N, C-alpha and C positions, 0 to 999 in steps of 0.2 A: 504493500500500500504506500510505501514511501516514494513511489514514482509520481504521486499526485502532489501538487504544490500547495493546495489550500485544504483546510479542514472540511469546507463545504464540498470540495471535489471528492474527498475521501468518503464523506457521508453518502453522497449521491452514488458513488461507485459501489459502496456496500449495499445500498438499497437495490441497485440494478442487479448486482451479483446474486443477492438473496432471492430476488424475484425470478431470476433465471435458474437458480440451482437449489433454492430452499426446499422444494417439494422432494427432490431426489435425495437430499440429505436426510430429511425426516423419514422418508421411506427406508433409507439405509439404516438409520438408527433403530427403527421399528423392527426391521428384519434381523438386525444384529441382536436385539434383545430377545426376539422370538427364537432365534437360533440358540442363544445361550440357555434359555429356559427349556427349549425343545431338547437340546442335548442332555441337560440335566434330567429331564423326564425320561429320555431314552436310556440314559445311564442307569437311572434308578430301576426302570423296568427290566433292563438286562440283568441287573444284580438280583432282582426278585426271581426272575426266571431261572437263573443259575442256582439260586438257593433251593428253589422248589425241585429242580432236576436232581440236585445233590441229595436231597431228602429221599426222593424215590430211588435213587441209586443205592443209598445205604440200606433202604428197606429191601431192595432186590438182593443185595449181598447177604443181608441177614436171613432172608428166606432160603437162599442157596446154602448157607452154612448149616441150616437146619434140615436140609434135604427136602424142603417144601417146594416141590416142583411146580405145583399149581400157582402158588403166589409168586414164585420167581418169574413165571411167565407173565402173570398179571402186571407186576411192577415194570418188567422190561417192556411190555407192549404199551403201557401208559407213557413211559419215557419216549418211545418211538412215535406215539400218537401226538404228544404235546410238545416235544423238543427234538423233532427229527433232524433238524439242521445242526445240532450241537454235538460236542464230543461225547456227551453222555449217551447219545443214540448209538454211537459206535460201540461203546462198552455194553450197551443193552443187547446189541446184535451178537457180540461175542458171547455173552451169557446165554442167549437163546441157542446159539450154535452148540455150546457145551451141553445144554439140556437136551437138544435134539439128538446129538451124537450119542449121549449116554442112553437115550431111549431107543436107539437103533434107527432113528429117522435120518439116515445118512444123506439122502437127497436134499432134505430141508436144511440140514446142517451145512451142506455144500453151498446152497443158495445164500444162507445167512453170511457165510464167510466171504463169498464173492461180493456181496453187498458191501461188506466192510472194506474190501480192497478197492472198490470203486469210489466209496465216499470218504475214506480216511486220507489225511494228508501228512500224517506223522510217520516218519520212517520206522521207528521202533514198533509201533502198533501194526504197521504193514507187515513187518517180518513175523510178528506173533500170529497174525491172521493167516499169512501165507503158510507157515509151518503147521498150523492147525488144519488148514485146508488140505495139505498134503497127507496128514494123518487120516483124515476123513476119506480121501481118495484111495489111500492104501487099504483102509478097512472095507471100502466098497469094491476093492479089486480093480480099480481104474488106474492101473500101474503106469501106463504111458502118460496119462494126464498128470499123474502125480509127479513123474520125472520132469515133464515139461514145466510144471509149476515151480520146481526147484531151480530151474535154469535162469538165474538172474545174475546181473553183473557183479554186484557188490554186496555180499552177505554180511560183511563187517563183523561185528562181535558175535553174530549168530552162525558163523561158519561151522562150528562143531555140530550144531543142531542140524544144519543143512546136510552135512556129510553123513551124520548118523541116519537120517531119513533116506538118503541116497543108498546107504548100505542096506537098509530095511527093504527097499524096493528091489535091489539086486538079489538079495537073499530070497525074496518071494518069487522072483523070476527064475530062480535056480541058477544064479551066476555067482558062485561062492568066491571066486578070485576077485571079481569086481567089488563084491560086498566087503571082502576083507580089506581091500585098499581103502575103501570109503570109511570103514570103521577105524582103521589105523590113523587115517588123517583126522578123523573126529577126535580120537583119543589124544593125538598129539596137541590138539587145540583145546582140550578140556582141562580145567584146573585139576591138579593132583588131589587125590583123596576125595571121597564123597560118593553119593549115590550114582551120579552120572557116569563117573569113571568105572564104578563097579559094574554097572549095566553094560557098558561097552566091552569090558573085559569078558563078561559072560557071553555076549554075542560073538566075540571073537573065538572064545573057547568052543561054542556050539558049532562054529564053522570048521574048527580044527586049525590050530596055528600053523603058519607056514614055516 
């Protein structure tokens, strides 16, 4: 405003500028305030949604620990119905896959796990779902599909589990040499001492050590 020489010119310039821009400024302020309150409302709603989903998840886990299959399914399906776009929905599907597999509903368990692989974006959960899917496929005697499902680029910290399942597939296909190599690779990448190591040792013994 210092480009204007007199106070009157400044006042007139302000009036003119306000006339031309005042409405847009008011609109911007109103939108800004609305955005702030809208975001707070959204944030509050999201927190409430997460809390409700967490409560259902804990109830689902509790029912599972008590071997209450019926209520485990009820809570899992409620999570999927009400919070299907969140992480808890992935956990609910993993639980349903477990329940289905234990009940012998292998086709449904396979569908549950493939849903998780499609919807999930977290690498660790992807590995868990993939390994469970392979176990289901092996149980269903879909050995070629199981082997294809194992063929990923970077198994990372799950290498031992991938190789153990590869060995299981080879063993079921009647390929003891390939199974032995897979089990030995799994054993090499398994921490010493513990149930996992003992199981691998037993599988190798069953094949006959080379």
